[in-house]
LOLOPA-329068 format. One record per atom (N, C-alpha, C): residue number from 1; residue in one letter; z negated, y, x. Coordinates in pm, whole numbers. Example, Ala and Ser with C-alpha at 12.3 -4.5 7.8 and 13.67 -1.06 7.14 Angstrom:
<recs>
{num:1, residu:a, w:-780, v:-569, u:1319};
{num:1, residu:a, w:-780, v:-450, u:1230};
{num:1, residu:a, w:-780, v:-330, u:1320};
{num:2, residu:s, w:-708, v:-225, u:1285};
{num:2, residu:s, w:-714, v:-106, u:1367};
{num:2, residu:s, w:-787, v:3, u:1290};
</recs>
This chain:
<recs>
{num:1, residu:x, w:1200, v:4760, u:-11496};
{num:1, residu:x, w:1076, v:4735, u:-11428};
{num:1, residu:x, w:988, v:4861, u:-11439};
{num:2, residu:x, w:861, v:4841, u:-11454};
{num:2, residu:x, w:767, v:4951, u:-11471};
{num:2, residu:x, w:747, v:5026, u:-11340};
{num:3, residu:x, w:773, v:5156, u:-11343};
{num:3, residu:x, w:751, v:5238, u:-11224};
{num:3, residu:x, w:609, v:5294, u:-11226};
{num:4, residu:x, w:565, v:5335, u:-11109};
{num:4, residu:x, w:433, v:5397, u:-11098};
{num:4, residu:x, w:428, v:5522, u:-11185};
{num:5, residu:x, w:535, v:5602, u:-11180};
{num:5, residu:x, w:538, v:5726, u:-11257};
{num:5, residu:x, w:532, v:5699, u:-11407};
{num:6, residu:x, w:614, v:5606, u:-11454};
{num:6, residu:x, w:617, v:5577, u:-11597};
{num:6, residu:x, w:480, v:5529, u:-11645};
{num:7, residu:x, w:420, v:5436, u:-11571};
{num:7, residu:x, w:287, v:5388, u:-11608};
{num:7, residu:x, w:189, v:5505, u:-11615};
{num:8, residu:x, w:190, v:5587, u:-11510};
{num:8, residu:x, w:92, v:5694, u:-11501};
{num:8, residu:x, w:112, v:5797, u:-11612};
{num:9, residu:x, w:234, v:5837, u:-11636};
{num:9, residu:x, w:260, v:5937, u:-11739};
{num:9, residu:x, w:228, v:5886, u:-11879};
{num:10, residu:x, w:250, v:5758, u:-11902};
{num:10, residu:x, w:218, v:5701, u:-12034};
{num:10, residu:x, w:68, v:5690, u:-12056};
{num:11, residu:x, w:-6, v:5664, u:-11950};
{num:11, residu:x, w:-150, v:5642, u:-11963};
{num:11, residu:x, w:-235, v:5766, u:-11937};
{num:12, residu:x, w:-178, v:5863, u:-11866};
{num:12, residu:x, w:-251, v:5987, u:-11834};
{num:12, residu:x, w:-158, v:6106, u:-11860};
{num:13, residu:x, w:-117, v:6123, u:-11986};
{num:13, residu:x, w:-15, v:6225, u:-12018};
{num:13, residu:x, w:-58, v:6369, u:-11991};
{num:14, residu:x, w:-186, v:6397, u:-11983};
{num:14, residu:x, w:-231, v:6534, u:-11960};
{num:14, residu:x, w:-240, v:6569, u:-11811};
{num:15, residu:x, w:-217, v:6473, u:-11724};
{num:15, residu:x, w:-222, v:6498, u:-11580};
{num:15, residu:x, w:-83, v:6539, u:-11532};
{num:16, residu:x, w:-67, v:6666, u:-11501};
{num:16, residu:x, w:62, v:6720, u:-11459};
{num:16, residu:x, w:112, v:6660, u:-11327};
{num:17, residu:x, w:23, v:6604, u:-11248};
{num:17, residu:x, w:63, v:6543, u:-11121};
{num:17, residu:x, w:150, v:6419, u:-11144};
{num:18, residu:x, w:145, v:6362, u:-11262};
{num:18, residu:x, w:223, v:6242, u:-11290};
{num:18, residu:x, w:371, v:6258, u:-11263};
{num:19, residu:x, w:424, v:6378, u:-11286};
{num:19, residu:x, w:567, v:6401, u:-11266};
{num:19, residu:x, w:606, v:6402, u:-11119};
{num:20, residu:x, w:507, v:6412, u:-11030};
{num:20, residu:x, w:533, v:6414, u:-10887};
{num:20, residu:x, w:527, v:6275, u:-10823};
{num:21, residu:x, w:483, v:6176, u:-10900};
{num:21, residu:x, w:474, v:6039, u:-10849};
{num:21, residu:x, w:615, v:5983, u:-10831};
{num:22, residu:x, w:636, v:5912, u:-10723};
{num:22, residu:x, w:767, v:5853, u:-10693};
{num:22, residu:x, w:809, v:5753, u:-10800};
{num:23, residu:x, w:940, v:5737, u:-10812};
{num:23, residu:x, w:997, v:5637, u:-10902};
{num:23, residu:x, w:1007, v:5504, u:-10829};
{num:24, residu:x, w:894, v:5450, u:-10794};
{num:24, residu:x, w:889, v:5321, u:-10727};
{num:24, residu:x, w:808, v:5225, u:-10813};
{num:25, residu:x, w:803, v:5100, u:-10776};
{num:25, residu:x, w:740, v:4999, u:-10861};
{num:25, residu:x, w:607, v:4951, u:-10803};
{num:26, residu:x, w:535, v:4878, u:-10886};
{num:26, residu:x, w:411, v:4816, u:-10841};
{num:26, residu:x, w:439, v:4706, u:-10738};
{num:27, residu:x, w:556, v:4647, u:-10744};
{num:27, residu:x, w:595, v:4548, u:-10643};
{num:27, residu:x, w:604, v:4616, u:-10507};
{num:28, residu:x, w:664, v:4734, u:-10502};
{num:28, residu:x, w:672, v:4810, u:-10377};
{num:28, residu:x, w:535, v:4851, u:-10328};
{num:29, residu:x, w:447, v:4889, u:-10420};
{num:29, residu:x, w:311, v:4926, u:-10383};
{num:29, residu:x, w:239, v:4806, u:-10322};
{num:30, residu:x, w:253, v:4690, u:-10383};
{num:30, residu:x, w:188, v:4570, u:-10331};
{num:30, residu:x, w:245, v:4533, u:-10194};
{num:31, residu:x, w:375, v:4545, u:-10179};
{num:31, residu:x, w:438, v:4517, u:-10049};
{num:31, residu:x, w:384, v:4612, u:-9942};
{num:32, residu:x, w:370, v:4737, u:-9976};
{num:32, residu:x, w:315, v:4836, u:-9884};
{num:32, residu:x, w:173, v:4798, u:-9842};
{num:33, residu:x, w:93, v:4754, u:-9937};
{num:33, residu:x, w:-43, v:4712, u:-9907};
{num:33, residu:x, w:-45, v:4594, u:-9811};
{num:34, residu:x, w:42, v:4497, u:-9834};
{num:34, residu:x, w:48, v:4379, u:-9748};
{num:34, residu:x, w:97, v:4413, u:-9607};
{num:35, residu:x, w:183, v:4513, u:-9596};
{num:35, residu:x, w:235, v:4553, u:-9465};
{num:35, residu:x, w:143, v:4651, u:-9393};
{num:36, residu:x, w:41, v:4700, u:-9464};
{num:36, residu:x, w:-48, v:4798, u:-9403};
{num:36, residu:x, w:14, v:4936, u:-9394};
{num:37, residu:x, w:109, v:4962, u:-9485};
{num:37, residu:x, w:177, v:5091, u:-9485};
{num:37, residu:x, w:95, v:5202, u:-9548};
{num:38, residu:x, w:152, v:5320, u:-9550};
{num:38, residu:x, w:87, v:5437, u:-9607};
{num:38, residu:x, w:114, v:5442, u:-9758};
{num:39, residu:x, w:15, v:5408, u:-9838};
{num:39, residu:x, w:36, v:5403, u:-9983};
{num:39, residu:x, w:67, v:5539, u:-10041};
{num:40, residu:x, w:19, v:5645, u:-9978};
{num:40, residu:x, w:46, v:5779, u:-10031};
{num:40, residu:x, w:194, v:5815, u:-10019};
{num:41, residu:x, w:264, v:5760, u:-9921};
{num:41, residu:x, w:409, v:5781, u:-9911};
{num:41, residu:x, w:478, v:5708, u:-10026};
{num:42, residu:x, w:434, v:5586, u:-10056};
{num:42, residu:x, w:492, v:5509, u:-10166};
{num:42, residu:x, w:464, v:5577, u:-10300};
{num:43, residu:x, w:340, v:5625, u:-10317};
{num:43, residu:x, w:301, v:5690, u:-10443};
{num:43, residu:x, w:371, v:5826, u:-10458};
{num:44, residu:x, w:379, v:5899, u:-10349};
{num:44, residu:x, w:446, v:6029, u:-10354};
{num:44, residu:x, w:352, v:6148, u:-10364};
{num:45, residu:x, w:226, v:6124, u:-10389};
{num:45, residu:x, w:125, v:6230, u:-10394};
{num:45, residu:x, w:0, v:6181, u:-10322};
{num:46, residu:x, w:-69, v:6274, u:-10258};
{num:46, residu:x, w:-193, v:6238, u:-10189};
{num:46, residu:x, w:-311, v:6279, u:-10276};
{num:47, residu:x, w:-335, v:6200, u:-10377};
{num:47, residu:x, w:-442, v:6227, u:-10471};
{num:47, residu:x, w:-521, v:6097, u:-10491};
{num:48, residu:x, w:-649, v:6100, u:-10455};
{num:48, residu:x, w:-727, v:5976, u:-10459};
{num:48, residu:x, w:-749, v:5924, u:-10601};
{num:49, residu:x, w:-759, v:6013, u:-10699};
{num:49, residu:x, w:-777, v:5967, u:-10837};
{num:49, residu:x, w:-653, v:5893, u:-10886};
{num:50, residu:x, w:-537, v:5945, u:-10855};
{num:50, residu:x, w:-412, v:5877, u:-10893};
{num:50, residu:x, w:-404, v:5742, u:-10822};
{num:51, residu:x, w:-434, v:5740, u:-10691};
{num:51, residu:x, w:-432, v:5613, u:-10618};
{num:51, residu:x, w:-526, v:5512, u:-10680};
{num:52, residu:x, w:-648, v:5555, u:-10714};
{num:52, residu:x, w:-745, v:5464, u:-10775};
{num:52, residu:x, w:-694, v:5410, u:-10908};
{num:53, residu:x, w:-635, v:5494, u:-10989};
{num:53, residu:x, w:-582, v:5449, u:-11119};
{num:53, residu:x, w:-467, v:5350, u:-11101};
{num:54, residu:x, w:-381, v:5377, u:-11004};
{num:54, residu:x, w:-270, v:5285, u:-10977};
{num:54, residu:x, w:-321, v:5153, u:-10918};
{num:55, residu:x, w:-418, v:5161, u:-10829};
{num:55, residu:x, w:-478, v:5039, u:-10775};
{num:55, residu:x, w:-543, v:4957, u:-10885};
{num:56, residu:x, w:-612, v:5022, u:-10978};
{num:56, residu:x, w:-676, v:4950, u:-11087};
{num:56, residu:x, w:-573, v:4879, u:-11173};
{num:57, residu:x, w:-462, v:4948, u:-11203};
{num:57, residu:x, w:-359, v:4883, u:-11284};
{num:57, residu:x, w:-295, v:4768, u:-11208};
{num:58, residu:x, w:-272, v:4785, u:-11079};
{num:58, residu:x, w:-218, v:4675, u:-10998};
{num:58, residu:x, w:-313, v:4557, u:-11001};
{num:59, residu:x, w:-442, v:4582, u:-10988};
{num:59, residu:x, w:-541, v:4474, u:-10995};
{num:59, residu:x, w:-534, v:4404, u:-11131};
{num:60, residu:x, w:-524, v:4482, u:-11237};
{num:60, residu:x, w:-512, v:4423, u:-11372};
{num:60, residu:x, w:-387, v:4336, u:-11382};
{num:61, residu:x, w:-277, v:4384, u:-11328};
{num:61, residu:x, w:-152, v:4308, u:-11331};
{num:61, residu:x, w:-166, v:4176, u:-11255};
{num:62, residu:x, w:-243, v:4179, u:-11147};
{num:62, residu:x, w:-263, v:4060, u:-11064};
{num:62, residu:x, w:-372, v:3968, u:-11117};
{num:63, residu:x, w:-447, v:4015, u:-11217};
{num:63, residu:x, w:-556, v:3935, u:-11272};
{num:63, residu:x, w:-674, v:3928, u:-11177};
{num:64, residu:x, w:-695, v:4036, u:-11103};
{num:64, residu:x, w:-805, v:4041, u:-11007};
{num:64, residu:x, w:-883, v:4169, u:-11028};
{num:65, residu:x, w:-967, v:4204, u:-10933};
{num:65, residu:x, w:-1045, v:4326, u:-10948};
{num:65, residu:x, w:-998, v:4434, u:-10851};
{num:66, residu:x, w:-1046, v:4553, u:-10876};
{num:66, residu:x, w:-1008, v:4670, u:-10795};
{num:66, residu:x, w:-1040, v:4648, u:-10647};
{num:67, residu:x, w:-1153, v:4585, u:-10619};
{num:67, residu:x, w:-1194, v:4566, u:-10480};
{num:67, residu:x, w:-1093, v:4486, u:-10400};
{num:68, residu:x, w:-1028, v:4390, u:-10464};
{num:68, residu:x, w:-925, v:4311, u:-10395};
{num:68, residu:x, w:-814, v:4403, u:-10344};
{num:69, residu:x, w:-764, v:4489, u:-10432};
{num:69, residu:x, w:-655, v:4580, u:-10395};
{num:69, residu:x, w:-705, v:4682, u:-10293};
{num:70, residu:x, w:-821, v:4736, u:-10315};
{num:70, residu:x, w:-878, v:4833, u:-10222};
{num:70, residu:x, w:-894, v:4772, u:-10083};
{num:71, residu:x, w:-943, v:4649, u:-10076};
{num:71, residu:x, w:-961, v:4582, u:-9947};
{num:71, residu:x, w:-828, v:4554, u:-9878};
{num:72, residu:x, w:-724, v:4527, u:-9956};
{num:72, residu:x, w:-590, v:4515, u:-9895};
{num:72, residu:x, w:-553, v:4646, u:-9827};
{num:73, residu:x, w:-580, v:4756, u:-9897};
{num:73, residu:x, w:-548, v:4887, u:-9843};
{num:73, residu:x, w:-627, v:4915, u:-9715};
{num:74, residu:x, w:-752, v:4877, u:-9716};
{num:74, residu:x, w:-838, v:4899, u:-9601};
{num:74, residu:x, w:-818, v:4793, u:-9493};
{num:75, residu:x, w:-735, v:4692, u:-9525};
{num:75, residu:x, w:-705, v:4582, u:-9433};
{num:75, residu:x, w:-832, v:4507, u:-9391};
{num:76, residu:x, w:-918, v:4483, u:-9489};
{num:76, residu:x, w:-1039, v:4405, u:-9465};
{num:76, residu:x, w:-997, v:4260, u:-9448};
{num:77, residu:x, w:-1046, v:4196, u:-9344};
{num:77, residu:x, w:-1016, v:4055, u:-9316};
{num:77, residu:x, w:-864, v:4033, u:-9312};
{num:78, residu:x, w:-800, v:4098, u:-9217};
{num:78, residu:x, w:-653, v:4094, u:-9207};
{num:78, residu:x, w:-598, v:3952, u:-9203};
{num:79, residu:x, w:-667, v:3860, u:-9138};
{num:79, residu:x, w:-615, v:3724, u:-9129};
{num:79, residu:x, w:-604, v:3659, u:-9266};
{num:80, residu:x, w:-699, v:3686, u:-9355};
{num:80, residu:x, w:-694, v:3631, u:-9491};
{num:80, residu:x, w:-570, v:3681, u:-9563};
{num:81, residu:x, w:-544, v:3811, u:-9557};
{num:81, residu:x, w:-435, v:3868, u:-9634};
{num:81, residu:x, w:-299, v:3841, u:-9571};
{num:82, residu:x, w:-291, v:3820, u:-9440};
{num:82, residu:x, w:-165, v:3787, u:-9378};
{num:82, residu:x, w:-121, v:3647, u:-9415};
{num:83, residu:x, w:-216, v:3563, u:-9453};
{num:83, residu:x, w:-181, v:3426, u:-9492};
{num:83, residu:x, w:-124, v:3420, u:-9632};
{num:84, residu:x, w:-141, v:3526, u:-9709};
{num:84, residu:x, w:-92, v:3526, u:-9848};
{num:84, residu:x, w:56, v:3557, u:-9853};
</recs>
């Protein structure tokens, strides 16, 4: 299964922060978003550019747009997302 670190290091090889990203999956990231958890704990680094890149890839994997994933993170319209 594709980990956040592997994806990031393959796509952004010049970013040294990639080696600090946790060995967790996009499934775990999505679960964290649905639970309203702290995504930076799941990612392993508190870097907004890395988070944005991972959110964008998650959106691509889901066949949706970045705003969908971002809004999950921000818990916009919680009732809508709790029904999913």
